[in-house]
Structures are given as structure tokens and as C-alpha cells.
KOLGU-4560 file (N, C-alpha, C; in nm, 3 decimals, padded with zeros to 5 digits):
<recs>
<n_xx: -02.035 n_yy: 10.999 n_zz: 12.844 ca_xx: -02.119 ca_yy: 11.010 ca_zz: 12.990 c_xx: -02.034 c_yy: 11.123 c_zz: 13.089 mol: A seq: 1 type: MET>
<n_xx: -02.145 n_yy: 11.181 n_zz: 13.140 ca_xx: -02.117 ca_yy: 11.224 ca_zz: 13.224 c_xx: -02.056 c_yy: 11.142 c_zz: 13.321 mol: A seq: 2 type: ALA>
<n_xx: -01.990 n_yy: 11.206 n_zz: 13.416 ca_xx: -01.947 ca_yy: 11.150 ca_zz: 13.578 c_xx: -02.097 c_yy: 11.111 c_zz: 13.669 mol: A seq: 3 type: GLU>
<n_xx: -02.138 n_yy: 11.173 n_zz: 13.709 ca_xx: -02.236 ca_yy: 11.205 ca_zz: 13.744 c_xx: -02.399 c_yy: 11.098 c_zz: 13.764 mol: A seq: 4 type: SER>
<n_xx: -02.380 n_yy: 11.071 n_zz: 13.612 ca_xx: -02.454 ca_yy: 10.967 ca_zz: 13.518 c_xx: -02.389 c_yy: 10.835 c_zz: 13.562 mol: A seq: 5 type: ALA>
<n_xx: -02.277 n_yy: 10.809 n_zz: 13.607 ca_xx: -02.240 ca_yy: 10.732 ca_zz: 13.589 c_xx: -02.334 c_yy: 10.591 c_zz: 13.727 mol: A seq: 6 type: HIS>
<n_xx: -02.360 n_yy: 10.465 n_zz: 13.651 ca_xx: -02.444 ca_yy: 10.395 ca_zz: 13.776 c_xx: -02.349 c_yy: 10.270 c_zz: 13.845 mol: A seq: 7 type: THR>
<n_xx: -02.331 n_yy: 10.240 n_zz: 13.952 ca_xx: -02.205 ca_yy: 10.166 ca_zz: 13.965 c_xx: -02.281 c_yy: 09.996 c_zz: 13.945 mol: A seq: 8 type: ALA>
<n_xx: -02.214 n_yy: 09.930 n_zz: 13.946 ca_xx: -02.248 ca_yy: 09.779 ca_zz: 13.890 c_xx: -02.247 c_yy: 09.738 c_zz: 14.049 mol: A seq: 9 type: SER>
<n_xx: -02.223 n_yy: 09.739 n_zz: 14.156 ca_xx: -02.223 ca_yy: 09.632 ca_zz: 14.289 c_xx: -02.330 c_yy: 09.729 c_zz: 14.389 mol: A seq: 10 type: SER>
<n_xx: -02.374 n_yy: 09.696 n_zz: 14.449 ca_xx: -02.426 ca_yy: 09.788 ca_zz: 14.605 c_xx: -02.302 c_yy: 09.757 c_zz: 14.715 mol: A seq: 11 type: PRO>
<n_xx: -02.301 n_yy: 09.867 n_zz: 14.777 ca_xx: -02.167 ca_yy: 09.877 ca_zz: 14.842 c_xx: -02.183 c_yy: 09.825 c_zz: 14.978 mol: A seq: 12 type: ALA>
<n_xx: -02.099 n_yy: 09.761 n_zz: 15.023 ca_xx: -02.095 ca_yy: 09.698 ca_zz: 15.172 c_xx: -02.182 c_yy: 09.558 c_zz: 15.154 mol: A seq: 13 type: ASN>
<n_xx: -02.201 n_yy: 09.492 n_zz: 15.029 ca_xx: -02.327 ca_yy: 09.353 ca_zz: 15.014 c_xx: -02.225 c_yy: 09.272 c_zz: 15.075 mol: A seq: 14 type: ALA>
<n_xx: -02.110 n_yy: 09.239 n_zz: 15.110 ca_xx: -02.023 ca_yy: 09.116 ca_zz: 15.133 c_xx: -01.960 c_yy: 09.124 c_zz: 15.284 mol: A seq: 15 type: GLN>
<n_xx: -01.897 n_yy: 09.085 n_zz: 15.326 ca_xx: -01.823 ca_yy: 09.107 ca_zz: 15.470 c_xx: -01.631 c_yy: 09.054 c_zz: 15.381 mol: A seq: 16 type: GLN>
<n_xx: -01.630 n_yy: 08.952 n_zz: 15.309 ca_xx: -01.568 ca_yy: 08.958 ca_zz: 15.274 c_xx: -01.511 c_yy: 08.974 c_zz: 15.064 mol: A seq: 17 type: CYS>
<n_xx: -01.428 n_yy: 09.068 n_zz: 15.066 ca_xx: -01.408 ca_yy: 09.074 ca_zz: 14.902 c_xx: -01.232 c_yy: 09.033 c_zz: 14.889 mol: A seq: 18 type: TYR>
<n_xx: -01.225 n_yy: 08.951 n_zz: 14.754 ca_xx: -01.097 ca_yy: 08.961 ca_zz: 14.731 c_xx: -01.049 c_yy: 09.049 c_zz: 14.634 mol: A seq: 19 type: GLU>
<n_xx: -00.937 n_yy: 09.110 n_zz: 14.626 ca_xx: -00.923 ca_yy: 09.218 ca_zz: 14.526 c_xx: -00.774 c_yy: 09.226 c_zz: 14.481 mol: A seq: 20 type: VAL>
<n_xx: -00.714 n_yy: 09.262 n_zz: 14.382 ca_xx: -00.605 ca_yy: 09.205 ca_zz: 14.317 c_xx: -00.559 c_yy: 09.378 c_zz: 14.291 mol: A seq: 21 type: ARG>
<n_xx: -00.372 n_yy: 09.311 n_zz: 14.283 ca_xx: -00.334 ca_yy: 09.454 ca_zz: 14.264 c_xx: -00.382 c_yy: 09.567 c_zz: 14.161 mol: A seq: 22 type: ARG>
<n_xx: -00.455 n_yy: 09.544 n_zz: 14.066 ca_xx: -00.504 ca_yy: 09.639 ca_zz: 14.020 c_xx: -00.596 c_yy: 09.678 c_zz: 14.012 mol: A seq: 23 type: SER>
<n_xx: -00.643 n_yy: 09.666 n_zz: 14.159 ca_xx: -00.779 ca_yy: 09.714 ca_zz: 14.222 c_xx: -00.739 c_yy: 09.822 c_zz: 14.314 mol: A seq: 24 type: ASP>
<n_xx: -00.593 n_yy: 09.882 n_zz: 14.300 ca_xx: -00.510 ca_yy: 09.909 ca_zz: 14.409 c_xx: -00.508 c_yy: 10.059 c_zz: 14.335 mol: A seq: 25 type: LEU>
<n_xx: -00.517 n_yy: 10.173 n_zz: 14.363 ca_xx: -00.542 ca_yy: 10.174 ca_zz: 14.570 c_xx: -00.638 c_yy: 10.156 c_zz: 14.607 mol: A seq: 26 type: PRO>
<n_xx: -00.661 n_yy: 10.116 n_zz: 14.672 ca_xx: -00.808 ca_yy: 10.013 ca_zz: 14.789 c_xx: -00.866 c_yy: 10.110 c_zz: 14.853 mol: A seq: 27 type: LEU>
<n_xx: -01.003 n_yy: 10.132 n_zz: 14.828 ca_xx: -01.111 ca_yy: 10.198 ca_zz: 14.911 c_xx: -01.219 c_yy: 10.138 c_zz: 14.962 mol: A seq: 28 type: SER>
<n_xx: -01.287 n_yy: 10.200 n_zz: 15.047 ca_xx: -01.398 ca_yy: 10.096 ca_zz: 15.049 c_xx: -01.485 c_yy: 10.226 c_zz: 15.110 mol: A seq: 29 type: CYS>
<n_xx: -01.603 n_yy: 10.234 n_zz: 14.990 ca_xx: -01.635 ca_yy: 10.146 ca_zz: 14.875 c_xx: -01.549 c_yy: 10.131 c_zz: 14.781 mol: A seq: 30 type: PRO>
<n_xx: -01.514 n_yy: 10.051 n_zz: 14.753 ca_xx: -01.472 ca_yy: 10.059 ca_zz: 14.618 c_xx: -01.520 c_yy: 10.103 c_zz: 14.492 mol: A seq: 31 type: MET>
<n_xx: -01.472 n_yy: 10.186 n_zz: 14.385 ca_xx: -01.553 ca_yy: 10.257 ca_zz: 14.243 c_xx: -01.652 c_yy: 10.214 c_zz: 14.233 mol: A seq: 32 type: PRO>
<n_xx: -01.677 n_yy: 10.087 n_zz: 14.209 ca_xx: -01.761 ca_yy: 09.967 ca_zz: 14.089 c_xx: -01.855 c_yy: 09.983 c_zz: 14.194 mol: A seq: 33 type: SER>
<n_xx: -01.828 n_yy: 10.000 n_zz: 14.388 ca_xx: -01.991 ca_yy: 10.044 ca_zz: 14.412 c_xx: -02.057 c_yy: 10.144 c_zz: 14.462 mol: A seq: 34 type: MET>
<n_xx: -02.199 n_yy: 10.129 n_zz: 14.484 ca_xx: -02.290 ca_yy: 10.212 ca_zz: 14.457 c_xx: -02.270 c_yy: 10.281 c_zz: 14.645 mol: A seq: 35 type: ALA>
<n_xx: -02.273 n_yy: 10.431 n_zz: 14.632 ca_xx: -02.178 ca_yy: 10.503 ca_zz: 14.733 c_xx: -02.325 c_yy: 10.567 c_zz: 14.825 mol: A seq: 36 type: LEU>
<n_xx: -02.451 n_yy: 10.567 n_zz: 14.761 ca_xx: -02.523 ca_yy: 10.682 ca_zz: 14.782 c_xx: -02.628 c_yy: 10.575 c_zz: 14.918 mol: A seq: 37 type: TRP>
<n_xx: -02.556 n_yy: 10.472 n_zz: 14.968 ca_xx: -02.644 ca_yy: 10.430 ca_zz: 15.085 c_xx: -02.511 c_yy: 10.358 c_zz: 15.169 mol: A seq: 38 type: ASN>
<n_xx: -02.387 n_yy: 10.429 n_zz: 15.143 ca_xx: -02.277 ca_yy: 10.322 ca_zz: 15.223 c_xx: -02.223 c_yy: 10.492 c_zz: 15.332 mol: A seq: 39 type: SER>
<n_xx: -02.086 n_yy: 10.489 n_zz: 15.375 ca_xx: -02.017 ca_yy: 10.551 ca_zz: 15.484 c_xx: -01.918 c_yy: 10.638 c_zz: 15.392 mol: A seq: 40 type: HIS>
<n_xx: -01.828 n_yy: 10.741 n_zz: 15.440 ca_xx: -01.754 ca_yy: 10.805 ca_zz: 15.350 c_xx: -01.625 c_yy: 10.733 c_zz: 15.280 mol: A seq: 41 type: PRO>
<n_xx: -01.611 n_yy: 10.716 n_zz: 15.130 ca_xx: -01.485 ca_yy: 10.631 ca_zz: 15.083 c_xx: -01.355 c_yy: 10.638 c_zz: 15.203 mol: A seq: 42 type: ARG>
<n_xx: -01.294 n_yy: 10.560 n_zz: 15.219 ca_xx: -01.183 ca_yy: 10.521 ca_zz: 15.317 c_xx: -01.075 c_yy: 10.444 c_zz: 15.224 mol: A seq: 43 type: VAL>
<n_xx: -00.935 n_yy: 10.511 n_zz: 15.258 ca_xx: -00.881 ca_yy: 10.433 ca_zz: 15.155 c_xx: -00.793 c_yy: 10.315 c_zz: 15.249 mol: A seq: 44 type: TYR>
<n_xx: -00.778 n_yy: 10.218 n_zz: 15.245 ca_xx: -00.724 ca_yy: 10.104 ca_zz: 15.322 c_xx: -00.563 c_yy: 10.072 c_zz: 15.268 mol: A seq: 45 type: LEU>
<n_xx: -00.481 n_yy: 10.070 n_zz: 15.350 ca_xx: -00.259 ca_yy: 10.031 ca_zz: 15.268 c_xx: -00.281 c_yy: 09.901 c_zz: 15.303 mol: A seq: 46 type: ALA>
<n_xx: -00.345 n_yy: 09.826 n_zz: 15.208 ca_xx: -00.391 ca_yy: 09.680 ca_zz: 15.215 c_xx: -00.237 c_yy: 09.603 c_zz: 15.186 mol: A seq: 47 type: ILE>
<n_xx: -00.148 n_yy: 09.667 n_zz: 15.129 ca_xx: -00.018 ca_yy: 09.600 ca_zz: 15.119 c_xx: 00.075 c_yy: 09.668 c_zz: 15.261 mol: A seq: 48 type: GLU>
<n_xx: 00.052 n_yy: 09.725 n_zz: 15.323 ca_xx: 00.131 ca_yy: 09.730 ca_zz: 15.407 c_xx: 00.082 c_yy: 09.690 c_zz: 15.563 mol: A seq: 49 type: ASN>
<n_xx: -00.051 n_yy: 09.682 n_zz: 15.546 ca_xx: -00.132 ca_yy: 09.563 ca_zz: 15.657 c_xx: -00.115 c_yy: 09.415 c_zz: 15.601 mol: A seq: 50 type: GLU>
<n_xx: -00.012 n_yy: 09.380 n_zz: 15.511 ca_xx: 00.034 ca_yy: 09.221 ca_zz: 15.495 c_xx: -00.068 c_yy: 09.115 c_zz: 15.418 mol: A seq: 51 type: GLY>
<n_xx: -00.181 n_yy: 09.221 n_zz: 15.317 ca_xx: -00.256 ca_yy: 09.151 ca_zz: 15.221 c_xx: -00.373 c_yy: 09.172 c_zz: 15.263 mol: A seq: 52 type: GLY>
<n_xx: -00.404 n_yy: 09.200 n_zz: 15.412 ca_xx: -00.545 ca_yy: 09.182 ca_zz: 15.443 c_xx: -00.565 c_yy: 09.301 c_zz: 15.543 mol: A seq: 53 type: GLN>
<n_xx: -00.687 n_yy: 09.349 n_zz: 15.497 ca_xx: -00.717 ca_yy: 09.496 ca_zz: 15.542 c_xx: -00.909 c_yy: 09.465 c_zz: 15.586 mol: A seq: 54 type: SER>
<n_xx: -00.870 n_yy: 09.591 n_zz: 15.674 ca_xx: -01.048 ca_yy: 09.596 ca_zz: 15.714 c_xx: -01.070 c_yy: 09.773 c_zz: 15.713 mol: A seq: 55 type: GLN>
<n_xx: -01.185 n_yy: 09.784 n_zz: 15.680 ca_xx: -01.287 ca_yy: 09.853 ca_zz: 15.660 c_xx: -01.327 c_yy: 09.906 c_zz: 15.792 mol: A seq: 56 type: CYS>
<n_xx: -01.292 n_yy: 10.015 n_zz: 15.845 ca_xx: -01.270 ca_yy: 10.081 ca_zz: 16.010 c_xx: -01.489 c_yy: 10.126 c_zz: 16.016 mol: A seq: 57 type: PRO>
<n_xx: -01.514 n_yy: 10.118 n_zz: 15.939 ca_xx: -01.635 ca_yy: 10.203 ca_zz: 15.893 c_xx: -01.734 c_yy: 10.074 c_zz: 15.886 mol: A seq: 58 type: TYR>
<n_xx: -01.747 n_yy: 09.966 n_zz: 15.812 ca_xx: -01.816 ca_yy: 09.853 ca_zz: 15.794 c_xx: -01.768 c_yy: 09.744 c_zz: 15.802 mol: A seq: 59 type: CYS>
<n_xx: -01.669 n_yy: 09.748 n_zz: 15.857 ca_xx: -01.554 ca_yy: 09.606 ca_zz: 15.876 c_xx: -01.574 c_yy: 09.529 c_zz: 15.788 mol: A seq: 60 type: SER>
<n_xx: -01.617 n_yy: 09.551 n_zz: 15.662 ca_xx: -01.552 ca_yy: 09.497 ca_zz: 15.574 c_xx: -01.431 c_yy: 09.439 c_zz: 15.545 mol: A seq: 61 type: ALA>
<n_xx: -01.359 n_yy: 09.315 n_zz: 15.514 ca_xx: -01.225 ca_yy: 09.274 ca_zz: 15.578 c_xx: -01.190 c_yy: 09.258 c_zz: 15.367 mol: A seq: 62 type: THR>
<n_xx: -01.114 n_yy: 09.261 n_zz: 15.304 ca_xx: -01.039 ca_yy: 09.323 ca_zz: 15.171 c_xx: -00.930 c_yy: 09.187 c_zz: 15.182 mol: A seq: 63 type: TYR>
<n_xx: -00.907 n_yy: 09.103 n_zz: 15.076 ca_xx: -00.818 ca_yy: 08.999 ca_zz: 15.096 c_xx: -00.719 c_yy: 09.010 c_zz: 14.926 mol: A seq: 64 type: VAL>
<n_xx: -00.585 n_yy: 09.103 n_zz: 14.918 ca_xx: -00.539 ca_yy: 09.095 ca_zz: 14.832 c_xx: -00.500 c_yy: 08.921 c_zz: 14.800 mol: A seq: 65 type: LEU>
<n_xx: -00.494 n_yy: 08.880 n_zz: 14.646 ca_xx: -00.533 ca_yy: 08.785 ca_zz: 14.596 c_xx: -00.413 c_yy: 08.756 c_zz: 14.544 mol: A seq: 66 type: VAL>
<n_xx: -00.318 n_yy: 08.871 n_zz: 14.463 ca_xx: -00.212 ca_yy: 08.838 ca_zz: 14.379 c_xx: -00.113 c_yy: 08.945 c_zz: 14.425 mol: A seq: 67 type: ASP>
</recs>
């Protein structure tokens, strides 16, 4: 399957809080599984350096590291 034909499985920025796991790192908002067409530019979040919780500077979504 061509990369451009990939369809994201969830909308971007649909929630205000997301639980993420170490397997999701490096963490970006929007995450790779989210649609990008109606979202902000991808930004990488240093959740491990921020005590396990990070907030996106664009959409204010909060990400919490759960493992």
C-alpha cells in the first residue's frame, strides 16, 4: 500500500486528554494514527523529560504516559 493511500484510524485532536505508552514514543501531536488533513503541523513532545505529562502547544491536548 502506498504511503499516500494510508487512511488514519482516528480524527486528529478529537479529545483533550490522551493516554500513551512507551511504545508510542517518540510522541507527536497529532499522533501517526490520527488524520492530518484538518489538523495543525506535527510537533514532537518531550513527555519523558516533562515528568510523564505533556501538552501540545497548538491544540492544548494533554498526553499522559501510563507505563
